[in-house]
PAZAPA-4460 file (N, C-alpha, C; in steps of 0.05 Angstrom, whole numbers, plus 32768, in hexadecimal, padded with zeros to 4 digits):
% residues 115
    n_x    n_y    n_z   ca_x   ca_y   ca_z    c_x    c_y    c_z   seq   type   mol
   8012   7FED   7FFF   7FFE   7FFF   7FFE   8013   8016   7FFA     1      M     A
   800E   802E   7FF6   8015   8046   7FF2   8013   805F   8006     2      Y     A
   7FFC   805A   8014   7FF4   8068   8028   7FED   8056   8046     3      A     A
   7FF2   8066   805D   7FEB   8053   8074   7FD7   8062   8082     4      T     A
   7FCF   804F   8096   7FBA   805F   80AE   7FC4   8079   80B4     5      L     A
   7FDD   807A   80C1   7FEA   808E   80CD   7FE8   80AA   80B8     6      T     A
   7FEB   80A1   809F   7FE9   80B8   808B   7FD4   80C2   8087     7      D     A
   7FBD   80B4   808E   7F99   80C0   808C   7F98   80CB   80A6     8      V     A
   7FA2   80BB   80BD   7F9C   80C6   80D2   7FA6   80E4   80D8     9      A     A
   7FC0   80E5   80D6   7FCF   8103   80D1   7FC2   8117   80C0    10      T     A
   7FB9   8110   80A9   7FAA   8124   809C   7F8C   8127   80A5    11      R     A
   7F81   811B   80B9   7F6D   811A   80C4   7F65   8127   80E0    12      L     A
   7F7E   8121   80E8   7F89   8139   8102   7F7C   812C   8118    13      G     A
   7F7B   810C   8115   7F72   8100   8130   7F7B   80E2   8129    14      R     A
   7F75   80D2   813E   7F80   80B2   813A   7F5F   80A7   8143    15      T     A
   7F61   8099   812F   7F3D   8088   812A   7F42   8074   813C    16      P     A
   7F28   806E   8144   7F22   8056   8152   7F29   803D   8145    17      E     A
   7F2C   8028   8156   7F36   800D   8148   7F1F   8001   8130    18      P     A
   7F02   8008   8130   7EF2   7FFD   811F   7EF6   8012   8104    19      V     A
   7EF6   802E   810B   7EFF   8041   80F2   7F18   8034   80E9    20      E     A
   7F2B   8036   80F8   7F4B   8031   80EB   7F47   801B   80D6    21      A     A
   7F3A   8005   80E2   7F37   7FEB   80D0   7F2E   7FF0   80B2    22      A     A
   7F17   8002   80B5   7F09   8011   809E   7F1E   8021   808E    23      Q     A
   7F2C   802D   8099   7F3A   8044   808B   7F4E   8031   807D    24      I     A
   7F58   801C   808A   7F74   800A   807D   7F67   7FF8   8067    25      E     A
   7F4C   7FF2   806A   7F43   7FE6   8055   7F3A   7FF6   803A    26      A     A
   7F33   8012   8045   7F2E   8026   802A   7F49   802D   801B    27      W     A
   7F60   802E   802A   7F75   8031   8021   7F7A   801B   800B    28      I     A
   7F7B   8008   801C   7F7F   7FF1   8001   7F6B   7FEF   7FE5    29      G     A
   7F54   7FF5   7FEA   7F41   7FFD   7FD5   7F4F   800D   7FC3    30      D     A
   7F4E   8022   7FCD   7F59   803D   7FBF   7F71   8035   7FAF    31      V     A
   7F8C   802D   7FBD   7FA1   801F   7FAF   7F96   800E   7F95    32      S     A
   7F8B   7FFB   7FA0   7F82   7FEC   7F88   7F76   7FF5   7F72    33      G     A
   7F60   800C   7F77   7F5A   8013   7F5E   7F6C   8024   7F4B    34      L     A
   7F7F   8032   7F5A   7F93   8043   7F50   7FA4   802F   7F41    35      I     A
   7FB2   8019   7F4A   7FBE   8004   7F3C   7FB3   7FFB   7F24    36      A     A
   7F96   7FF5   7F22   7F89   7FEB   7F12   7F8C   7FFC   7EF6    37      E     A
   7F8D   8016   7EFE   7F8F   8027   7EE5   7FA9   802F   7EE0    38      R     A
   7FC1   802F   7EF4   7FDD   803A   7EEC   7FE8   801B   7EF3    39      I     A
   7FF1   800C   7EDB   7FFA   7FEE   7EDC   8014   7FF4   7EE8    40      P     A
   8028   800D   7EE1   8044   8004   7EEE   8045   8018   7F06    41      N     A
   802D   8017   7F15   802C   802B   7F34   8043   8028   7F41    42      L     A
   804C   800D   7F45   8062   8005   7F5C   807C   8011   7F50    43      A     A
   807C   8012   7F35   809B   8020   7F27   8097   803C   7F25    44      E     A
   8085   804C   7F27   807B   806A   7F2A   8080   806F   7F4A    45      L     A
   8077   805D   7F59   8078   8064   7F77   8094   8064   7F84    46      A     A
   80A2   805A   7F73   80C2   8057   7F7A   80CC   8076   7F81    47      T     A
   80C4   8089   7F6B   80CB   80A4   7F68   80BF   80B3   7F85    48      D     A
   80CE   80B9   7F9B   80C4   80C9   7FB4   80B0   80DD   7FAE    49      P     A
   80B0   80F0   7F9A   8099   8104   7F93   8083   80F5   7F89    50      A     A
   8087   80E2   7F7B   806F   80D6   7F6F   805D   80C2   7F88    51      Y     A
   8071   80B8   7F9A   8067   80AF   7FAF   8056   80BB   7FC3    52      A     A
   8063   80D5   7FC5   8056   80EC   7FDB   8036   80F3   7FCE    53      Q     A
   8039   80F6   7FB5   8024   8100   7FA7   800F   80EA   7FAA    54      K     A
   8014   80D0   7FA6   8001   80B6   7FA7   7FF3   80B7   7FC1    55      L     A
   8006   80BA   7FD8   7FFA   80BA   7FF5   7FE8   80CE   7FF3    56      T     A
   7FEE   80E5   7FF1   7FDD   80FB   7FF0   7FC9   80F8   7FE6    57      S     A
   7FC3   80EA   7FCD   7FAB   80E9   7FC0   7F9C   80CE   7FD0    58      I     A
   7FA7   80C2   7FD8   7F9D   80A6   7FDD   7F8E   80AD   7FFA    59      I     A
   7FA0   80B9   8009   7F8D   80C9   8020   7F7E   80E0   801F    60      C     A
   7F7B   80EA   800A   7F5E   80FC   8008   7F47   80ED   7FFF    61      A     A
   7F4E   80D5   7FF0   7F34   80C9   7FE6   7F2A   80BA   8003    62      V     A
   7F3B   80B0   800E   7F34   80A4   8027   7F23   80B6   803E    63      V     A
   7F2F   80C8   803F   7F26   80DF   8051   7F04   80EB   8048    64      I     A
   7F01   80EB   8030   7EE7   80F4   8026   7ED9   80DD   8032    65      R     A
   7EDF   80C7   802D   7ED0   80B2   8038   7ECC   80B0   8054    66      K     A
   7EDE   80B6   8066   7EDC   80BC   8081   7ECB   80CD   8084    67      V     A
   7EC9   80E3   807A   7EB8   80FC   8086   7E99   80F8   8079    68      D     A
   7E97   80E3   8068   7E78   80E0   805F   7E75   80C3   8058    69      N     A
   7E78   80AF   806B   7E7C   8092   8062   7E65   8087   8051    70      P     A
   7E4E   8091   8059   7E32   8085   804A   7E27   8094   8037    71      T     A
   7E36   80AC   802F   7E31   80BD   801A   7E19   80CA   801E    72      G     A
   7E14   80D5   8034   7DFA   80E5   8036   7DF8   80FD   8026    73      K     A
   7DE7   810A   801E   7DDE   811C   8011   7DD3   8133   801E    74      L     A
   7DC6   812D   803A   7DB6   813C   8046   7DBA   812E   8063    75      Q     A
   7DB7   813D   8078   7DB7   8137   8092   7DA4   8145   80A5    76      E     A
   7D8F   8141   80B2   7D88   814F   80C5   7D84   8144   80DF    77      R     A
   7D8C   8155   80F3   7D86   814A   8112   7D76   8164   8120    78      I     A
   7D67   815A   812A   7D4F   816F   813A   7D4A   8188   8126    79      D     A
   7D51   81A1   812A   7D52   81B3   8118   7D6A   81C1   8109    80      D     A
   7D82   81B0   810B   7D95   81B1   80FD   7D95   81A0   80DE    81      Y     A
   7D9D   81AD   80CF   7D9D   819C   80B9   7DB9   81A8   80A2    82      S     A
   7DC5   8194   8091   7DD6   819C   8082   7DD5   818C   8065    83      Y     A
   7DE2   8194   8050   7DDC   818B   8038   7DFD   8185   8029    84      G     A
   7E01   8175   8023   7E18   8173   800D   7E12   8172   7FF2    85      L     A
   7E25   817E   7FE1   7E1A   8182   7FC4   7E1D   8163   7FBA    86      S     A
   7E11   815B   7FA3   7E13   8140   7F97   7E30   8138   7F8E    87      A     A
   7E3B   814B   7F87   7E5B   8148   7F82   7E6A   8140   7F9A    88      E     A
   7E62   8153   7FB1   7E71   8147   7FCD   7E6B   812D   7FCF    89      V     A
   7E51   8125   7FD1   7E4A   810A   7FD8   7E56   80F1   7FC3    90      V     A
   7E58   80FA   7FA9   7E63   80E7   7F96   7E7F   80E4   7F9F    91      R     A
   7E8A   80F5   7FA7   7EA9   80F5   7FAC   7EB2   80E8   7FC9    92      S     A
   7E99   80DE   7FD8   7E9D   80CE   7FED   7E9B   80B0   7FE8    93      S     A
   7E9A   80A6   7FD2   7EA5   8092   7FC5   7EBE   8093   7FBE    94      D     A
   7EC6   8075   7FC4   7EE5   8074   7FC3   7EF0   8076   7FA0    95      L     A
   7EED   808E   7F98   7EF2   8096   7F7C   7F01   80AC   7F7E    96      T     A
   7F18   80AB   7F6A   7F26   80C4   7F65   7F1B   80D7   7F52    97      L     A
   7F20   80F3   7F5A   7F18   8109   7F48   7F24   8109   7F2F    98      T     A
   7F18   8117   7F1C   7F2E   811A   7F02   7F45   8126   7F07    99      D     A
   7F44   813B   7F1B   7F5F   8147   7F22   7F76   8131   7F32   100      A     A
   7F6B   8127   7F40   7F7B   8117   7F4C   7F8C   80FA   7F39   101      E     A
   7F72   80F4   7F26   7F7B   80E1   7F12   7F9A   80F4   7EFB   102      W     A
   7F8A   8108   7EF9   7F9D   811C   7EEB   7FBC   8119   7EF8   103      A     A
   7FBE   811E   7F0D   7FD4   8122   7F1C   7FE2   8105   7F19   104      R     A
   7FD6   80EC   7F1F   7FE3   80D4   7F1E   7FED   80CA   7F06   105      L     A
   7FDB   80CC   7EEF   7FDE   80BE   7EDA   7FFC   80CC   7ECD   106      L     A
   800D   80BC   7EC7   8027   80C1   7EB8   8023   80D1   7EA0   107      P     A
   802D   80E2   7E97   802E   80F1   7E7C   8040   80E7   7E69   108      T     A
   803B   80E5   7E54   804D   80DD   7E3D   805D   80F7   7E37   109      A     A
   8074   80F0   7E39   8089   8107   7E2C   808B   8103   7E0E   110      A     A
   8086   811B   7E02   808C   8119   7DE4   809B   8130   7DD9   111      G     A
   8099   8134   7DC2   80A3   814D   7DB3   8099   8163   7DBF   112      A     A
   807F   8169   7DC5   8078   8181   7DD3   8072   8182   7DE7   113      W     A
   807F   8174   7DFF   8082   8179   7E1E   8095   818A   7E22   114      S     A
   8097   819A   7E35   80A8   81AD   7E44   80B1   819E   7E5C   115      I     A
***
């Protein structure tokens, strides 16, 4: 795996309880697997420290979105208090990468017009 429970906990700013920690570790594995399916040479790319850091950051971001909204709620009401999330935010609570995150991870082909 390219990110750890400690990486996620540090970014969350708290230590997860044991049940949540197990979920987070499973989600890290799920996200890592999704990325590896799309980028076959991921292990090779991750040997570059800068790429490895970027990969860790993105995996953590995806997992934290899931931690923040694990059931994908669009709206919640408690007594006289309610809040809502946009459909885009709810979709992002799935274990999926955004287009911007994929763009950061996918290697670009160097060609005649690259700088």
